[in-house]
N, CA, C and O atoms as a MOPAC input file, in Angstrom:
PM7 MOZYME 1SCF
protein

 N     11.02500 1   -17.82800 1    -3.41000 1
 C     10.28600 1   -16.70600 1    -3.92900 1
 C     10.48500 1   -15.47700 1    -3.05000 1
 O     10.72200 1   -14.38400 1    -3.56500 1
 N     10.39500 1   -15.63500 1    -1.75700 1
 C     10.47300 1   -14.49800 1    -0.85000 1
 C     11.90800 1   -14.01700 1    -0.61500 1
 O     12.10600 1   -12.92400 1    -0.08400 1
 N     12.90000 1   -14.80300 1    -0.99700 1
 C     14.27300 1   -14.38900 1    -0.69100 1
 C     14.72400 1   -13.19500 1    -1.53200 1
 O     15.68500 1   -12.52100 1    -1.16000 1
 N     14.06300 1   -12.91600 1    -2.64900 1
 C     14.41900 1   -11.75800 1    -3.46200 1
 C     13.48400 1   -10.56900 1    -3.22000 1
 O     13.46300 1    -9.61500 1    -3.99800 1
 N     12.71500 1   -10.63800 1    -2.13700 1
 C     11.74200 1    -9.60500 1    -1.82000 1
 C     12.43500 1    -8.40100 1    -1.19200 1
 O     13.24900 1    -8.55200 1    -0.28100 1
 N     12.11500 1    -7.21600 1    -1.67800 1
 C     12.64000 1    -5.98200 1    -1.11900 1
 C     11.47900 1    -5.08200 1    -0.73200 1
 O     10.59700 1    -4.81400 1    -1.54900 1
 N     11.47500 1    -4.61800 1     0.50200 1
 C     10.44200 1    -3.70500 1     0.97400 1
 C     11.00400 1    -2.28900 1     1.02300 1
 O     12.09800 1    -2.06100 1     1.53800 1
 N     10.25700 1    -1.36000 1     0.49200 1
 C     10.65100 1     0.03900 1     0.53100 1
 C      9.50200 1     0.85500 1     1.08700 1
 O      8.34100 1     0.59500 1     0.77200 1
 N      9.81600 1     1.82600 1     1.90100 1
 C      8.75600 1     2.65400 1     2.47300 1
 C      8.21200 1     3.61200 1     1.42200 1
 O      8.88900 1     3.95300 1     0.45200 1
 N      6.98300 1     4.03100 1     1.63700 1
 C      6.34800 1     4.96800 1     0.72600 1
 C      5.72000 1     6.07400 1     1.55700 1
 O      5.08100 1     5.81400 1     2.57600 1
 N      5.90300 1     7.28500 1     1.12100 1
 C      5.27500 1     8.42600 1     1.77500 1
 C      5.06000 1     9.50600 1     0.74000 1
 O      5.94200 1     9.79600 1    -0.06900 1
 N      3.88900 1    10.09500 1     0.77100 1
 C      3.65300 1    11.19500 1    -0.15400 1
 C      3.56400 1    12.53400 1     0.58000 1
 O      3.09100 1    13.51900 1     0.01300 1
 N      4.01200 1    12.57800 1     1.82700 1
 C      3.94200 1    13.80700 1     2.61800 1
 C      4.80700 1    14.92400 1     2.04900 1
 O      4.60800 1    16.08800 1     2.39600 1
 N      5.75100 1    14.60100 1     1.19600 1
 C      6.60600 1    15.63200 1     0.60500 1
 C      6.18300 1    15.99900 1    -0.81000 1
 O      6.86000 1    16.78300 1    -1.47500 1
 N      5.06700 1    15.43800 1    -1.27600 1
 C      4.62000 1    15.76000 1    -2.62500 1
 C      4.12100 1    17.20000 1    -2.67700 1
 O      3.72200 1    17.76900 1    -1.66100 1
 N      4.15100 1    17.78100 1    -3.87600 1
 C      3.71800 1    19.17500 1    -4.01900 1
 C      2.24100 1    19.32900 1    -3.68300 1
 O      1.83300 1    20.36700 1    -3.16400 1
 N      1.44300 1    18.32000 1    -3.96800 1
 C      0.01200 1    18.39400 1    -3.66300 1
 C     -0.21800 1    18.46500 1    -2.16000 1
 O     -1.00900 1    19.28200 1    -1.68900 1
 N      0.45600 1    17.62700 1    -1.41700 1
 C      0.26300 1    17.59700 1     0.03300 1
 C      0.85500 1    18.84700 1     0.68600 1
 O      0.30800 1    19.34400 1     1.67000 1
 N      1.93300 1    19.34500 1     0.16400 1
 C      2.57500 1    20.53100 1     0.74000 1
 C      1.77100 1    21.80700 1     0.49800 1
 O      1.89100 1    22.76600 1     1.26100 1
 N      0.95700 1    21.82800 1    -0.55100 1
 C      0.17000 1    23.01300 1    -0.88100 1
 C     -1.26700 1    22.80400 1    -0.38300 1
 O     -1.98300 1    21.96300 1    -0.92700 1
 N     -1.70400 1    23.55800 1     0.64800 1
 C     -3.03600 1    23.34200 1     1.22400 1
 C     -4.17800 1    23.45300 1     0.21200 1
 O     -5.15500 1    22.71100 1     0.31500 1
 N     -4.07900 1    24.35000 1    -0.75200 1
 C     -5.15000 1    24.49300 1    -1.74500 1
 C     -5.20900 1    23.28200 1    -2.67100 1
 O     -6.29100 1    22.78800 1    -2.98500 1
 N     -4.05100 1    22.80900 1    -3.10200 1
 C     -4.01900 1    21.61400 1    -3.96000 1
 C     -4.50100 1    20.38600 1    -3.19200 1
 O     -5.20700 1    19.54200 1    -3.74400 1
 N     -4.11800 1    20.28800 1    -1.92200 1
 C     -4.53800 1    19.15600 1    -1.10000 1
 C     -6.05500 1    19.15700 1    -0.92400 1
 O     -6.69200 1    18.11000 1    -1.03600 1
 N     -6.63000 1    20.31100 1    -0.65200 1
 C     -8.07900 1    20.40600 1    -0.49500 1
 C     -8.80100 1    20.00100 1    -1.78200 1
 O     -9.79600 1    19.27800 1    -1.73800 1
 N     -8.30400 1    20.46200 1    -2.91200 1
 C     -8.90900 1    20.11100 1    -4.19700 1
 C     -8.82200 1    18.60100 1    -4.44400 1
 O     -9.79800 1    17.97800 1    -4.86100 1
 N     -7.66100 1    18.02600 1    -4.18500 1
 C     -7.46900 1    16.58600 1    -4.39500 1
 C     -8.39500 1    15.78100 1    -3.48500 1
 O     -8.99600 1    14.80200 1    -3.92700 1
 N     -8.51500 1    16.18400 1    -2.21400 1
 C     -9.37500 1    15.45800 1    -1.28500 1
 C    -10.84400 1    15.57300 1    -1.67200 1
 O    -11.59900 1    14.61400 1    -1.51400 1
 N    -11.25500 1    16.71700 1    -2.17100 1
 C    -12.63200 1    16.87700 1    -2.63800 1
 C    -12.91000 1    15.95100 1    -3.82300 1
 O    -13.96700 1    15.32400 1    -3.88700 1
 N    -11.96700 1    15.86400 1    -4.75200 1
 C    -12.14500 1    14.98400 1    -5.91000 1
 C    -12.19100 1    13.51700 1    -5.48900 1
 O    -13.02300 1    12.75400 1    -5.98100 1
 N    -11.31100 1    13.12500 1    -4.59100 1
 C    -11.28100 1    11.73900 1    -4.12800 1
 C    -12.53300 1    11.36600 1    -3.34200 1
 O    -13.05600 1    10.26200 1    -3.48800 1
 N    -13.00500 1    12.27500 1    -2.51900 1
 C    -14.17000 1    11.94700 1    -1.69100 1
 C    -15.39600 1    11.66500 1    -2.54300 1
 O    -16.25300 1    10.87700 1    -2.14400 1
 N    -15.49700 1    12.29000 1    -3.70600 1
 C    -16.60700 1    12.01500 1    -4.60200 1
 C    -16.50200 1    10.66600 1    -5.28000 1
 O    -17.51600 1    10.09000 1    -5.67400 1
 N    -15.29000 1    10.15200 1    -5.42200 1
 C    -15.07300 1     8.87100 1    -6.10100 1
 C    -15.16600 1     7.68300 1    -5.15400 1
 O    -15.59900 1     6.60600 1    -5.56300 1
 N    -14.77400 1     7.85500 1    -3.92200 1
 C    -14.67900 1     6.72600 1    -2.99000 1
 C    -16.03600 1     6.06900 1    -2.76100 1
 O    -16.10000 1     4.86400 1    -2.51700 1
 N    -17.10800 1     6.82800 1    -2.83400 1
 C    -18.44200 1     6.26400 1    -2.60700 1
 C    -18.94200 1     5.43100 1    -3.78400 1
 O    -19.99000 1     4.79400 1    -3.67800 1
 N    -18.22900 1     5.42000 1    -4.88700 1
 C    -18.66100 1     4.66300 1    -6.06100 1
 C    -18.62900 1     3.16100 1    -5.75100 1
 O    -17.73900 1     2.69700 1    -5.03900 1
 N    -19.58800 1     2.40400 1    -6.27800 1
 C    -19.70800 1     0.98700 1    -5.92800 1
 C    -18.48100 1     0.14600 1    -6.24800 1
 O    -18.20700 1    -0.80900 1    -5.52200 1
 N    -17.73500 1     0.45400 1    -7.29400 1
 C    -16.59500 1    -0.40100 1    -7.62400 1
 C    -15.40900 1    -0.19500 1    -6.68000 1
 O    -14.41000 1    -0.90500 1    -6.80200 1
 N    -15.48700 1     0.74500 1    -5.75300 1
 C    -14.44200 1     0.91900 1    -4.74000 1
 C    -14.81400 1     0.26100 1    -3.41800 1
 O    -14.02000 1     0.28200 1    -2.47800 1
 N    -15.99500 1    -0.31800 1    -3.32900 1
 C    -16.43800 1    -0.92900 1    -2.08400 1
 C    -15.84800 1    -2.32800 1    -1.95400 1
 O    -15.75700 1    -3.07700 1    -2.92700 1
 N    -15.45200 1    -2.66000 1    -0.73800 1
 C    -14.88800 1    -3.97400 1    -0.45300 1
 C    -16.00500 1    -4.95500 1    -0.15400 1
 O    -16.90500 1    -4.67100 1     0.63600 1
 N    -15.93700 1    -6.11200 1    -0.79300 1
 C    -16.86900 1    -7.19000 1    -0.48000 1
 C    -16.28700 1    -7.93700 1     0.71100 1
 O    -15.24300 1    -8.58200 1     0.60900 1
 N    -16.97500 1    -7.83900 1     1.84000 1
 C    -16.47500 1    -8.45000 1     3.06600 1
 C    -16.54200 1    -9.96600 1     2.99500 1
 O    -17.57300 1   -10.55200 1     2.66600 1
 N    -15.42700 1   -10.57500 1     3.31000 1
 C    -15.36100 1   -12.02500 1     3.37300 1
 C    -15.24900 1   -12.47200 1     4.81500 1
 O    -15.81900 1   -11.84800 1     5.71000 1
 N    -14.53500 1   -13.52100 1     5.03900 1
 C    -14.35600 1   -14.09300 1     6.36600 1
 C    -13.50900 1   -13.17700 1     7.23700 1
 O    -12.55900 1   -12.55500 1     6.76100 1
 N    -13.86400 1   -13.09900 1     8.53000 1
 C    -13.09600 1   -12.29400 1     9.48400 1
 C    -12.01200 1   -13.16000 1    10.12800 1
 O    -12.23700 1   -14.32800 1    10.44600 1
 N    -10.83800 1   -12.56500 1    10.31100 1
 C     -9.70600 1   -13.24800 1    10.93200 1
 C     -9.15000 1   -12.37600 1    12.04500 1
 O     -9.06000 1   -11.15700 1    11.89800 1
 N     -8.78000 1   -12.99000 1    13.14700 1
 C     -8.08700 1   -12.27500 1    14.21900 1
 C     -6.68200 1   -11.92900 1    13.73800 1
 O     -6.14100 1   -12.59600 1    12.85600 1
 N     -6.10000 1   -10.89700 1    14.31200 1
 C     -4.74900 1   -10.48300 1    13.90000 1
 C     -3.75500 1   -11.63300 1    14.00600 1
 O     -2.82500 1   -11.72900 1    13.20500 1
 N     -3.95000 1   -12.50000 1    14.98900 1
 C     -3.03600 1   -13.64100 1    15.16100 1
 C     -3.12800 1   -14.62600 1    13.99700 1
 O     -2.22600 1   -15.43900 1    13.79800 1
 N     -4.20200 1   -14.55600 1    13.23900 1
 C     -4.42000 1   -15.47800 1    12.11600 1
 C     -4.16400 1   -14.79400 1    10.76900 1
 O     -4.75000 1   -15.17600 1     9.75600 1
 N     -3.29600 1   -13.79200 1    10.76200 1
 C     -3.03200 1   -13.03800 1     9.53400 1
 C     -2.52800 1   -13.94900 1     8.41200 1
 O     -2.81700 1   -13.71000 1     7.24000 1
 N     -1.78900 1   -14.97700 1     8.76600 1
 C     -1.28700 1   -15.91300 1     7.75000 1
 C     -2.45000 1   -16.61400 1     7.05100 1
 O     -2.43000 1   -16.79800 1     5.83400 1
 N     -3.46400 1   -17.00400 1     7.82600 1
 C     -4.64900 1   -17.62100 1     7.23200 1
 C     -5.38300 1   -16.62700 1     6.33100 1
 O     -5.88100 1   -16.99500 1     5.26700 1
 N     -5.44500 1   -15.37500 1     6.76300 1
 C     -6.12400 1   -14.33800 1     5.97400 1
 C     -5.42400 1   -14.11900 1     4.63700 1
 O     -6.07900 1   -13.87900 1     3.62200 1
 N     -4.10400 1   -14.20100 1     4.63400 1
 C     -3.34200 1   -13.99000 1     3.40200 1
 C     -3.71600 1   -15.04600 1     2.35400 1
 O     -3.77600 1   -14.75100 1     1.16100 1
 N     -3.96200 1   -16.25700 1     2.80400 1
 C     -4.26600 1   -17.34500 1     1.87000 1
 C     -5.76100 1   -17.51700 1     1.61200 1
 O     -6.16000 1   -18.39200 1     0.84400 1
 N     -6.58300 1   -16.69400 1     2.24300 1
 C     -8.03800 1   -16.78500 1     2.08000 1
 C     -8.42900 1   -16.40800 1     0.64900 1
 O     -7.95500 1   -15.41000 1     0.10700 1
 N     -9.29500 1   -17.21600 1     0.05400 1
 C     -9.84400 1   -16.93400 1    -1.27400 1
 C    -11.35800 1   -16.88600 1    -1.11700 1
 O    -12.00700 1   -17.91100 1    -0.90800 1
 N    -11.90600 1   -15.69100 1    -1.21900 1
 C    -13.34500 1   -15.52700 1    -1.06300 1
 C    -14.08800 1   -15.79900 1    -2.35300 1
 O    -13.50200 1   -15.81300 1    -3.43600 1
 N    -15.38200 1   -16.01300 1    -2.22400 1
 C    -16.22300 1   -16.22400 1    -3.39100 1
 C    -16.63200 1   -14.87400 1    -3.95900 1
 O    -17.03000 1   -13.98800 1    -3.20300 1
 N    -16.54600 1   -14.69900 1    -5.25500 1
 C    -17.00900 1   -13.47400 1    -5.88900 1
 C    -16.22800 1   -12.23200 1    -5.50900 1
 O    -16.79000 1   -11.13800 1    -5.47000 1
 N    -14.95600 1   -12.38200 1    -5.23200 1
 C    -14.13000 1   -11.21300 1    -4.93200 1
 C    -14.16200 1   -10.76200 1    -3.48700 1
 O    -13.69500 1    -9.66400 1    -3.18500 1
 N    -14.69500 1   -11.56600 1    -2.58400 1
 C    -14.70500 1   -11.20200 1    -1.17200 1
 C    -13.28300 1   -11.12300 1    -0.64300 1
 O    -12.41000 1   -11.89100 1    -1.05000 1
 N    -13.06300 1   -10.18700 1     0.26600 1
 C    -11.73600 1    -9.97500 1     0.84800 1
 C    -11.74300 1   -10.35800 1     2.32500 1
 O    -12.75500 1   -10.20000 1     3.00700 1
 N    -10.61100 1   -10.86100 1     2.81600 1
 C    -10.53200 1   -11.17300 1     4.25300 1
 C    -10.53500 1    -9.87700 1     5.05900 1
 O    -10.03600 1    -8.84500 1     4.61100 1
 N    -11.10300 1    -9.95400 1     6.24400 1
 C    -11.17500 1    -8.80500 1     7.13200 1
 C    -10.40500 1    -9.14000 1     8.40200 1
 O    -10.68800 1   -10.15000 1     9.04800 1
 N     -9.43500 1    -8.30400 1     8.76900 1
 C     -8.69900 1    -8.50600 1    10.00700 1
 C     -9.40800 1    -7.76400 1    11.13400 1
 O     -9.76900 1    -6.59600 1    10.98900 1
 N     -9.60300 1    -8.45200 1    12.25900 1
 C    -10.25900 1    -7.86100 1    13.40800 1
 C     -9.43000 1    -8.11500 1    14.66200 1
 O     -8.53000 1    -8.95300 1    14.66600 1
 N     -9.74500 1    -7.38400 1    15.71700 1
 C     -9.02600 1    -7.61000 1    16.97100 1
 C     -9.43000 1    -8.93400 1    17.59300 1
 O     -8.66500 1    -9.51300 1    18.36400 1
 N    -10.63600 1    -9.42800 1    17.26700 1
 C    -11.08200 1   -10.74400 1    17.72300 1
 C    -12.06800 1   -11.30000 1    16.71000 1
 O    -13.03500 1   -10.62800 1    16.34800 1
 N    -11.83300 1   -12.51500 1    16.25200 1
 C    -12.73300 1   -13.12100 1    15.25400 1
 C    -13.65100 1   -14.12200 1    15.88500 1
 O    -14.47300 1   -14.72700 1    15.19600 1

């Protein structure tokens, strides 16, 4: 499965919105109002140390909980 995996970098620093300070300010204002909405909040699940990232990848939380990576678990 992983042998056909291709990773490509992503950056939006060259987008017209980011390059134009007025457009960027407008976009950030719109986003900041949406981020506080409840459906964007992460349900915290089990904490994993960075060394246990493999375990975190396979973690399945109850009710949509997500694994949390920490410097020490």
